[in-house]
KESEDREN-738899 format. One record per atom (N, C-alpha, C, CB): z, x, y; residue in one letter. Coordinates in steps of 0.001 Angstrom, whole numbers, padded with zeros to 6 digits, always signed. Glycine has a CB too. Layout:
! KESEDREN-738899
ZXYa...
***
This chain:
! KESEDREN-738899
-018530-026989+015534m-019499-026395+014492m-020671-027292+014451m-018857-026262+013010m-021964-026766+014572p-023244-027755+014386p-023478-028520+013011p-024555-026903+014589p-023663-029614+013271t-024031-030458+011854t-024584-029793+010701t-025056-031506+012086t-025592-029054+010957a-026223-028168+009799a-025154-027271+009264a-027490-027232+010311a-024547-026719+010180c-023451-025703+009495c-022261-026209+008842c-022882-024795+010487c-022024-027732+009139r-021012-028285+008263r-021662-028766+007242r-020170-029274+008810r-022889-029241+007262r-023384-029583+005846r-023571-028306+004919r-024802-030354+005949r-024106-027145+005508a-023980-026134+004525a-022668-025704+004024a-024570-025078+004979a-021755-025807+004773f-020403-025489+004517f-019785-026370+003360f-019624-025651+005806f-020134-027655+003448l-019652-028632+002370l-020410-028310+001157l-019860-030178+002755l-021699-028052+001291v-022408-028088-000022v-021846-026748-000717v-024155-028116+000149v-021619-025718+000062l-021093-024698-000756l-019654-024668-001182l-021334-023578-000145l-018623-025577-000561v-017491-025691-001183v-017492-026637-002436v-016587-026072-000235v-018467-027308-002613l-018698-028316-003646l-019462-027373-004504l-019487-029744-003194l-020113-026642-004378i-020705-025632-005486i-019536-024723-005922i-022005-024645-004877i-018991-024185-005035l-017823-023411-005555l-016734-024015-006403l-017184-022892-004489l-016423-025486-006011a-015612-026064-006805a-016259-026576-007923a-014941-026942-006192a-017480-026592-008440g-017989-026834-009600g-018125-025865-010462g-018983-027333-009486g-017611-024416-010243c-017626-023297-010671c-016429-023098-011445c-017826-022464-009714c-015476-023727-011069v-013907-023645-011601v-013984-024656-012833v-012603-024202-010318v-013555-024059-014141a-013576-024823-015278a-012630-026054-015248a-013272-023965-016375a-013025-027000-015840p-011970-028201-016025p-010803-027901-016795p-012573-029395-016715p-009884-028608-016568g-008599-028370-017283g-007420-028429-016710g-008563-027283-017791g-006169-028659-017217p-004937-028689-016183p-004665-027435-015679p-003620-029186-016775p-003723-027459-014746p-003037-026304-014157p-002354-025638-015381p-001964-026732-012966p-002249-024335-015628f-001572-023557-016549f+000232-024236-016235f-001940-021656-016157f+000509-024004-014949a+001796-024678-014566a+002170-025952-015351a+001732-025043-013116a+001259-026792-015447s+001579-028030-016042s+001613-028043-017782s+000492-029039-015462s+001122-026992-018204v+001218-027032-019832v+001954-026043-020235v-000073-026914-020611v+002273-024824-019392a+002680-023799-020115a+003983-024010-020979a+002810-022758-019231a+004874-025239-020207s+006122-025422-021286s+005628-025998-022704s+007310-026557-020660s+004780-026759-022781t+004382-027415-023723t+003528-026366-024885t+003597-028555-023060t+003213-025214-024489i+002399-024531-025726i+003530-023891-026456i+001154-023325-025279i+003243-023994-027772p+004209-023462-028787p+004366-022019-028825p+003831-023869-030106p+005355-021510-029476p+005428-019994-029476p+004462-019796-030685p+007060-019291-029685p+003806-018294-030598p+002900-017869-031778p+003592-018278-032910p+002571-016334-031880p+002613-018602-034086p+003216-019062-035298p+003797-017791-035965p+002168-019836-036228p+004562-018148-037049p+005480-017096-037742p+004313-016062-038130p+006454-017737-039195p+004924-014658-037850g+003937-013916-038355g+002658-013304-037431g+003488-014732-039343g+002558-013864-036265s+001501-013821-035516s+001998-013281-034076s+000831-015192-035524s+001225-012881-033415a+001243-012467-031829a+000262-013239-031178a+000912-010900-031509a+000481-013185-029879r-000592-013697-028823r-000992-012940-027921r-000250-014714-028120r-002193-013307-027491i-002558-012501-026258i-003325-013463-025423i-003435-011150-026574i-002807-013515-024089f-003261-014287-023015f-004444-013407-022388f-002048-014628-021979f-005460-014324-021909l-006592-013406-021016l-006447-014374-019916l-008405-013161-021665l-006856-014072-018529y-006776-014633-017406y-007327-013954-016294y-005625-014908-017220y-008124-014951-015387r-009039-014370-014392r-008511-015112-013246r-010661-014555-014663r-008152-014173-012323w-007909-014937-010893w-009029-015723-010262w-007539-013923-009811w-008857-016554-009329l-010091-017250-008569l-010192-016274-007265l-009776-019065-008099l-011214-015655-007655e-011699-014524-006433e-012817-014903-005788e-012065-013063-006932e-012685-015606-004612p-013919-016091-004004p-014928-015036-003385p-013525-017025-002948p-014368-013832-003430y-015370-012814-002823y-015990-011786-003920y-014588-011931-001653y-015674-012214-005121e-016271-011618-006496e-017053-012492-006964e-015325-011271-007599e-017656-012129-008108t-018645-012740-008994t-017764-014080-009821t-019285-011430-010135t-018463-015029-009914v-018075-016276-010605v-018905-016280-012113v-018500-017657-009578v-019434-015183-012352a-020043-015234-013404a-019155-015180-014517a-020936-014351-013406a-019278-015918-015786m-018553-016019-016956m-018723-014618-017577m-019041-017212-017868m-017680-014100-018474t-017971-013035-019208t-017084-013212-020580t-017689-011723-018362t-018010-012873-021603t-017374-012963-023289t-016176-011751-023279t-018850-012488-024763t-014905-012299-023809a-014094-011412-024050a-014115-011122-025571a-012877-011785-023512a-013606-009881-026081y-013696-009370-027360y-012077-008717-027580y-015043-008214-027452y-011950-008684-028996f-010784-008051-029555f-011568-007428-030729f-009467-009082-029951f-011390-005952-030440n-012066-005079-031518n-013507-005343-031800n-011361-005233-032815n-014251-005757-030845g-015534-005962-030784g-016150-007258-031170g-016022-005068-031437g-015092-008311-031839s-015365-009613-032125s-015236-010809-030967s-014513-009868-033201s-016223-011433-030554a-015932-012323-029614a-014815-013454-029746a-017058-012853-029396a-014185-013595-028606v-012661-014445-028905v-012799-015509-027901v-011038-013485-028605v-013663-015472-026983g-013616-016603-026013g-014580-015916-024562g-011724-017031-025631g-014735-017176-023848v-015518-016832-022631v-014589-017036-021279v-016880-017803-022576v-014229-016139-020694t-013514-016178-019451t-014006-016699-018324t-013195-015093-019127t-013518-017593-017426e-014054-018188-016325e-013374-017745-015101e-014016-019584-016460e-013631-017657-013926t-013046-017436-012744t-011902-018394-012574t-014014-017523-011689t-010814-018166-012319g-009767-019017-012005g-008979-019821-013320g-010398-020011-011016g-009147-019072-014440t-008655-019865-015854t-007720-018847-016771t-010144-020359-016885t-007144-019479-017827v-006306-018864-018556v-006615-019444-019976v-004908-019026-018030v-006784-018552-020955l-006668-018602-022320l-005934-017884-023300l-007598-018500-022635l-005841-018345-024412y-005001-017348-025203y-005402-017397-026849y-003329-017745-024971y-005253-016412-027498r-005523-016306-028982r-004305-015759-029821r-006756-015357-029210r-004127-016308-030766d-003113-016135-031527d-003658-015084-032799d-002580-017598-031948d-003161-013862-032932v-003856-012950-033605v-002692-012344-034574v-004604-011910-032600v-003339-011654-035588a-002537-011103-036717a-001799-009665-036089a-003629-010788-038134a-000434-009205-036374p-000149-008117-035951p-001052-006704-036037p+000905-008054-036470p-001105-006076-035034g-001953-004896-035273g-002445-004239-033812g-003265-005371-036212g-003561-003630-033789r-003995-002735-032972r-005191-003482-032396r-004251-001397-033632r-005263-003665-031056y-006615-004372-030543y-006994-003824-029303y-006503-005935-030335y-008377-003598-029223t-009106-003199-027931t-009489-004335-027460t-010278-002270-028022t-009186-004575-026298i-009475-005803-025563i-010470-005401-024524i-008186-006468-024928i-011681-006120-024609s-012772-005776-023873s-013471-006948-023261s-013640-005035-024671s-014507-006905-022353v-015262-008046-021968v-016399-007401-021902v-014887-008818-020746v-017660-008315-021930w-018756-007953-021553w-019180-007475-020080w-019355-008853-021920w-019707-006468-019599s-019690-006134-018357s-021164-005085-018158s-018163-005443-018056s-021816-005323-017223e-023024-004773-017011e-022587-003308-016488e-023932-005675-016001e-021707-003419-015388g-021272-002472-014850g-020079-001495-015590g-020956-003024-013733g-020204-000114-015539v-019198+000614-016362v-018071+001037-015058v-019993+002105-017303v-016755+001173-015689y-015904+001587-014903y-014875+002222-015587y-015522+000668-014154y-014241+003476-015079p-013422+004384-015873p-012139+003537-016623p-012863+005592-014835p-011881+003540-017789d-010484+003012-018510d-010678+001545-018347d-008919+003556-017752d-012198+001027-018518q-012279-000260-018486q-011773-001422-019247q-013191-000337-018489q-011465-000939-020400f-010959-001755-021499f-009512-001034-021875f-012094-001792-022820f-008785-001817-022453k-007566-001658-023089k-007282-002010-024450k-006771-002240-022439k-006400-000878-024961t-006159-001061-026417t-004400-001137-026467t-006915+000362-027393t-004082-002355-027218v-002660-002750-027304v-002115-002771-028749v-002478-004133-026681v-001171-002410-029136t-000752-002796-030583t+000485-003906-030578t-000245-001371-031415t+000136-004906-031245v+001102-006165-031155v+001849-006227-032729v+000088-007772-030768v+002914-006775-032240g+003886-007112-033514g+004273-008572-033462g+005322-006198-033514g+004643-008899-034720p+005073-010396-034929p+005903-010964-033719p+005993-010534-036284p+005498-012085-033193g+006222-012846-032022g+005983-012198-030725g+007779-012918-032225g+005302-011067-030394q+004860-010227-029396q+003921-011330-028557q+004063-008824-030027q+004068-011235-027316v+002963-011824-026280v+002506-010837-025204v+003548-013110-025481v+001157-010522-025116v+000411-009516-024171v-000412-010293-023082v-000634-008543-025044v-000105-009887-022167y-001100-010649-021061y-002171-009565-020350y-000070-011391-019713y-003264-009948-020544a-004468-009148-019891a-005350-009801-018725a-005465-008823-021020a-005260-009191-017731r-005860-009946-016589r-007343-009387-016534r-005002-009710-015121r-008248-010223-016649i-009714-009844-016559i-010039-009528-014897i-010721-011202-017207i-010183-008601-014308e-010731-008629-013013e-012252-008237-012772e-009919-007785-012258e-012835-008599-011952s-014311-008517-011518s-014341-007508-010184s-014942-010155-011126s-015046-006385-010372l-015270-005349-009291l-016424-005175-008806l-014957-004191-009614l-017192-006286-008016s-018382-006213-007587s-018403-005147-006476s-018827-007512-007206s-017496-004577-005948s-017557-003514-004818s-017761-002184-005593s-016125-003468-003836s-017675-002060-006914w-017883-000814-007675w-019301-000520-007935w-017177-000862-008960w-019966-001704-008147s-021526-001401-008390s-022255-001254-007000s-022284-002674-009274s-023188-000326-007051v-023957+000101-005773v-025348-000761-006105v-024202+001994-005600v-025548-001440-005158c-027078-002259-005216c-027982-001318-004465c-027131-003933-004386c-028955-001059-004792g-029979-000245-004163g-031371-000260-004591g-029612+000991-004244g-032293+000339-003887g-033598+000267-004383g-034129-001215-004154g-033615+000700-005894g-035549-001160-004787f-036401-002646-004759f-037404-002392-006063f-037469-002964-003043f-037072-003507-006971d-037781-003304-007939d-038780-004621-007973d-036897-003025-009133d-040042-004655-007723v-040690-005670-007661v-040770-006399-009239v-041974-005254-007000v-040760-005691-010222s-040813-006107-011571s-039624-007124-011957s-040779-004847-012449s-038410-006742-011188m-037386-007498-011088m-037010-008484-010399m-036761-007004-010981m-037962-008763-009419g-038021-009724-008353g-037103-009447-007084g-037669-011036-008938g-036694-008006-007052g-035885-007966-005732g-035081-006410-006048g-034655-009551-005526g-033940-006534-005654a-033010-005533-005499a-032650-005093-007247a-031617-006181-004495a-032661-003809-007374a-032377-003490-008599a-030779-002692-008607a-033647-002601-009124a-030431-002534-009574g-028963-001679-009716g-027911-002595-009256g-028851-000217-008739g-028042-003770-009247c-026769-004407-008750c-026123-005164-010208c-027157-005629-007357c-024755-004853-010566w-024214-005468-011699w-022809-005927-011591w-024325-004608-012759w-022435-006926-012379d-021239-007538-012638d-020385-006472-013121d-021354-008671-013571d-019377-005949-012683t-018159-004948-013403t-017101-005886-013633t-017511-003592-012405t-016656-005525-014909f-015317-006405-015238f-014487-005335-015890f-015545-007833-016332f-013404-005446-015699v-012030-004674-016129v-010946-005533-016769v-011332-004012-014852v-010548-004848-017977v-009276-005495-018393v-008119-004612-017871v-009196-005673-020003v-006928-005292-017569n-005710-004710-017118n-004468-005528-017872n-005649-004799-015451n-003678-004730-018653i-002669-005395-019322i-001374-005438-018279i-002375-004633-020742i-000993-006630-017982m+000079-006920-016861m+001462-007072-017637m-000290-008391-015943m+002414-006873-016708d+003866-007172-016935d+003909-008520-017127d+004812-006768-015827d+004752-009133-018245p+004815-010377-018347p+005281-011343-017427p+005323-010499-019204p+006235-010953-016650a+006820-011596-015180a+005663-011668-014256a+008062-010616-014387a+005100-010797-014220v+003862-010946-012946v+002827-011948-013598v+002918-009249-012503v+002154-011495-014598a+001309-012448-015251a+001377-013713-015121a+001346-012342-016352a+002803-014231-015576l+003223-015379-015498l+003165-016262-014160l+004349-015222-015922l+003504-015588-013275s+003488-015806-011809s+002185-016131-011344s+003965-014645-011065s+001357-015079-011698e-000215-015316-011467e-000908-016505-012290e-001007-013960-011886e-000542-016780-012999m-001170-017692-013930m-000960-019111-013615m-000703-017445-015260m+000133-019327-012776q+000600-020705-012793q-000327-021708-012090q+001941-020762-012164q-001121-021325-011123s-002141-022244-010532s-003623-022164-011216s-002258-021892-008984s-003714-021371-011917l-004910-021315-012877l-005202-022521-013656l-004731-020252-013852l-006383-022959-013993r-007066-023886-015200r-006617-023327-016613r-008852-023836-015141r-005990-024114-017295f-005814-023668-018817f-007196-024308-019495f-004223-024364-019608f-007560-023452-020384i-008698-023604-021118i-008092-023738-022405i-009728-022506-020982i-008389-024807-023307r-007709-025092-024640r-008626-024685-025646r-007310-026586-024862r-008263-023998-026756g-009212-023979-027964g-009638-022206-028037g-010769-025186-027636g
***
């Protein structure tokens, strides 16, 4: 590989490494996370490290109220009162059944995987006022996951506290 290509590859790796939020791997802290407080439920939000998808951060919402920012390759959770919650994220693109509604009871834990679907949006046209291509959007989708699958997928992701 020519030297210029090696340098470009190294720069790309360093840039991508900087895009992953700092924090311990979820696997190293999972056993230290206490159960939901009495009378509360817990909702975990996580995003895979998808190198071919967007690394853009997106805000997560429960019933329209912001609860945190999801980043690629990370896990976070929020304790909530029992009730019905529509879990959504800010998304430029629109996708069928994009957001999910869950009902949680005391002590219940729900796992929501936030997925990026860059292939869903169509990039086309050229808009000089926008400086180039028009019609390209980051599209995010919420999926409620089986707890065993979610816990397995979350192990190598970074845990965001707070």
